[in-house]
C-alpha positions in Angstrom: -25.9 -13.3 -9.4 -25.0 -10.5 -11.5 -21.4 -9.9 -11.8 -20.3 -6.3 -11.2 -16.6 -5.8 -12.1 -16.2 -2.3 -13.6 -13.9 -1.8 -16.6 -11.8 1.5 -16.7 -12.4 3.9 -19.6 -11.1 2.4 -23.0 -9.2 5.5 -24.2 -8.9 9.1 -22.9 -10.6 10.0 -25.9 -14.0 8.8 -25.0 -14.0 10.5 -21.6 -14.1 9.0 -18.2 -16.7 6.4 -18.8 -16.5 3.3 -17.1 -18.5 0.2 -17.8 -19.6 -2.6 -15.5 -20.2 -6.3 -16.7 -23.8 -6.0 -15.7 -24.3 -3.4 -18.5 -24.2 -0.1 -16.6 -22.4 2.9 -18.2 -20.6 5.0 -15.4 -19.7 8.6 -16.0 -16.6 9.2 -14.0 -14.6 7.5 -11.3 -16.7 8.5 -8.7 -19.8 7.0 -10.1 -18.1 3.9 -10.7 -16.7 3.8 -7.1 -20.3 4.2 -5.9 -21.7 1.5 -8.1 -18.9 -0.9 -6.9 -19.8 -0.1 -3.3 -23.4 -0.4 -3.8 -22.7 -4.1 -5.2 -20.1 -5.4 -2.7 -17.2 -4.5 -4.7 -13.9 -3.2 -3.8 -13.9 0.9 -4.6 -10.0 0.7 -5.4 -10.0 -1.6 -8.1 -13.7 -1.6 -9.0 -13.9 -5.4 -8.2 -11.2 -6.5 -10.8 -8.7 -7.4 -7.9 -6.0 -5.6 -9.6 -4.7 -2.1 -9.2 -2.7 0.1 -12.0 0.4 1.7 -10.3 1.5 3.4 -13.5 0.3 3.1 -17.0 1.1 -0.6 -18.2 1.9 -1.8 -14.6 -0.6 -3.6 -12.4 -0.5 -5.4 -9.4 -2.9 -7.3 -7.0 -4.9 -4.8 -5.3 -3.7 -3.9 -1.9 -6.9 -2.5 -0.6 -9.1 -5.8 -0.8 -6.2 -8.3 -0.6 -6.9 -9.0 -4.5 -10.4 -10.1 -3.8 -12.3 -7.6 -5.6 -14.9 -7.6 -2.4 -15.7 -4.7 -0.5 -16.1 -6.7 2.9 -12.3 -7.2 2.6 -11.5 -3.6 1.6 -13.4 -2.5 4.9 -11.7 -5.2 7.0 -8.2 -4.1 5.7 -9.1 -0.4 6.2 -10.0 -1.2 9.9 -6.7 -3.0 10.4 -4.8 0.0 8.8 -6.5 2.0 11.5 -5.6 -0.4 14.3 -2.1 -0.5 13.2 -1.8 3.2 13.3 -3.0 3.0 17.1 -0.8 0.2 18.0 2.6 0.7 15.9 3.6 4.3 17.0 6.5 6.3 16.0 8.3 5.6 19.5 7.8 1.9 18.9 9.7 2.1 15.5 12.5 4.6 16.9 13.0 2.4 19.7 13.6 -0.7 17.4 15.9 1.6 14.9 17.9 3.0 17.9 19.2 -0.9 19.0 20.7 -1.3 15.4 24.1 -0.1 14.5 24.2 -0.9 10.8 22.1 -0.6 7.9 18.8 -2.4 8.3 15.9 -3.6 5.7 12.2 -2.7 6.2 11.5 -6.5 6.5 14.0 -6.6 9.6 12.3 -3.8 11.3 8.6 -4.9 10.6 9.6 -8.6 11.8 11.4 -6.9 15.0 8.1 -4.7 15.8 5.9 -7.7 15.0 7.6 -9.7 17.4 8.1 -7.3 20.2 4.4 -6.3 20.2 3.5 -10.1 19.9 1.4 -9.7 16.8 0.7 -12.8 15.0 1.4 -12.9 10.9 -1.4 -11.6 9.0 -3.1 -9.9 11.9 -2.3 -6.3 11.2 -0.5 -4.8 8.1 2.6 -4.4 10.2 5.0 -3.8 6.9 3.1 -0.8 5.4 2.8 1.0 8.6 6.3 0.5 9.6 7.3 1.5 6.1 5.3 4.9 6.4 6.7 5.6 9.7 10.4 5.0 8.5 9.7 7.2 5.4 8.7 9.7 8.1 11.9 9.3 10.1 13.7 9.7 6.9 12.1 12.9 5.8 13.0 14.2 9.5 16.4 13.3 8.9 16.8 10.6 11.3 17.8 8.0 9.0 18.9 7.8 5.3 17.9 5.5 2.5 21.0 3.6 1.4 19.5 1.3 -1.2 18.8 1.9 -4.9 15.6 1.2 -6.5 14.7 -2.4 -7.6 12.9 -1.0 -10.7 12.2 2.2 -12.6 8.5 2.0 -13.4 8.4 5.6 -15.3 11.9 6.7 -15.6 13.2 8.2 -12.4 10.0 9.6 -11.6 8.3 6.3 -10.3 10.5 3.7 -8.8 9.8 0.6 -6.9 11.6 -0.6 -3.8 11.1 -4.1 -2.6 12.8 -4.2 0.6 14.3 -1.1 1.0 17.6 -0.4 3.3 18.0 2.5 5.6 20.7 3.4 8.0 20.6 5.9 11.3 22.1 8.9 10.2 24.4 8.9 13.5 25.9 5.7 12.4 27.0 7.0 8.9 29.7 9.4 10.4 33.2 7.5 10.9 
């Protein structure tokens, strides 16, 4: 069986040419993704199981659960779509409304998971809850009260491992 892990361009000067372990030269990201899909590889990490967050920082690929395989990527995409249907804004608002003080993302995710009776690993509860909390933050319903855990690219790109929020109504004395 031929291995099909696709490598990113070596340097920006050489253009956007990806190379595959099978020997194929792929002009552009779209061609690389198509080659990955045709060969059962994840189209996000191109089969490497790692994704580059910012230049110089890589992490395990979240699209395929760090397997590098397309099947797992599709499974996770379906799980994310199902999570969008099951974990709604009203569910998260209801959980947040019950809390008086600051709360962590992990706390809300655990309460949502328990409230809906979801087993661990069944759906991507944490990412869905995070997205909804960020929407609530944008709407002014809650505010983030934690500082970033890491500055990845100055103050432009920051990393929060388990951010903490608080309802706006509870901030006033």
